[in-house]
C-alpha positions in Angstrom: 92.4 112.1 103.6 89.6 113.8 101.8 90.3 111.6 98.8 90.0 108.3 100.7 87.4 109.3 103.4 84.5 108.1 101.3 86.0 104.6 101.2 85.0 104.2 104.9 81.2 104.1 105.4 81.2 105.2 109.1 82.8 108.1 110.9 84.8 106.1 113.5 86.7 104.0 110.9 87.3 107.2 108.9 88.7 109.0 111.9 90.8 106.0 112.9 92.2 105.7 109.3 93.2 109.3 109.5 95.0 108.7 112.9 96.7 105.6 111.4 98.0 107.4 108.3 99.3 110.3 110.4 100.9 107.8 112.8 102.6 105.9 109.9 103.9 109.2 108.6 105.2 110.2 112.0 108.7 109.7 113.5 107.5 106.9 115.8 110.2 104.3 115.5 108.3 101.0 116.0 105.0 101.4 114.3 102.7 98.9 116.1 99.1 99.4 117.1 100.1 100.5 120.6 102.6 103.1 119.5 100.3 104.4 116.7 97.3 104.7 119.1 99.6 106.5 121.6 100.8 108.9 118.8 97.2 109.7 118.0 96.5 110.5 121.6 94.2 107.5 122.2 94.2 105.5 125.4 92.9 102.3 123.7 94.0 100.4 120.7 90.6 98.8 120.1 89.5 101.2 117.3 92.8 100.8 115.4 92.6 97.0 115.8 89.0 97.0 114.5 90.0 99.2 111.5 92.8 96.8 110.6 90.8 93.6 111.2 87.1 94.1 110.5 86.3 97.5 109.1 84.6 97.3 105.7 86.8 98.8 103.0 87.9 98.1 99.5 91.7 97.8 99.7 92.0 97.8 95.9 90.0 101.0 95.6 92.2 102.6 98.3 95.3 101.6 96.4 93.9 103.1 93.2 93.1 106.3 95.0 96.7 106.5 96.3 98.1 105.7 92.9 96.0 108.5 91.3 97.1 110.9 94.0 100.8 110.0 93.4 100.5 110.4 89.6 98.8 113.8 90.0 101.5 115.1 92.3 104.6 113.3 91.1 103.7 112.2 87.6 106.2 113.4 84.9 107.3 112.3 81.5 110.4 110.8 83.1 108.4 108.8 85.7 109.0 105.1 86.2 107.6 102.2 88.2 110.0 100.4 90.5 109.4 96.9 91.6 111.6 95.7 94.5 111.7 92.5 96.5 113.0 93.2 100.0 113.3 91.6 103.4 111.9 92.9 106.6 114.0 91.8 109.6 111.8 90.5 112.5 112.7 89.7 116.1 109.8 87.3 116.9 107.6 84.8 115.1 104.2 86.5 115.6 104.0 88.2 112.2 102.9 86.3 109.0 105.6 84.3 107.3 108.4 85.2 109.7 111.0 82.5 109.2 114.8 82.0 108.8 115.4 82.9 105.2 117.9 84.8 103.0 117.2 88.5 102.8 119.2 91.0 100.8 118.5 93.5 103.6 120.8 91.7 105.9 122.9 90.0 103.2 122.5 86.7 105.0 120.0 84.3 106.4 118.0 86.0 109.1 114.6 85.8 110.8 112.6 87.9 108.4 109.6 88.4 106.1 110.0 88.9 102.4 107.8 91.3 100.4 107.5 93.1 97.1 106.9 96.8 96.9 105.8 98.9 93.9 106.9 102.5 93.9 106.7 105.5 91.4 109.7 107.7 91.0 110.1 110.8 88.8 111.9 114.2 89.0 108.9 115.3 91.1 109.6 112.8 93.9 108.9 109.2 94.8 106.1 107.3 96.6 105.1 103.8 97.5 102.1 102.6 95.5 101.5 99.0 96.6 103.0 96.1 98.5 102.6 92.4 98.9 104.0 90.0 101.5 105.4 86.9 99.9 103.9 83.8 101.4 105.7 80.7 100.1 103.4 77.8 99.5 105.6 75.4 101.6 105.2 77.5 104.8 101.5 78.4 104.3 
């Protein structure tokens, strides 16, 4: 967190980002704002919602910080980038681009989102570097 703390100008978003990261790394099964706030010992979800919606941050700079961290700790001569298109099964329709579509995850047409992830893997370990949700032009 020390590496990315400076990307948040104020203390509240910085502390909330810390709670969010620890929540995402926790064993909480469904990682929504209510469960992540609860995991962080917070009675309200407002600060987490503000962080995700309106806090000023440079997402590209955060991604670059994470990539640099991954390469410092996992970088090796045998390292490689992995690009993977994957489906995320969804129950409802409240998330962006949830629709009935083919997903390899299920091996059939399911209510899902489709995204692309970029990871780094080496003999030192593996880590997610970036992600993008695919938003087909026809549906958006």
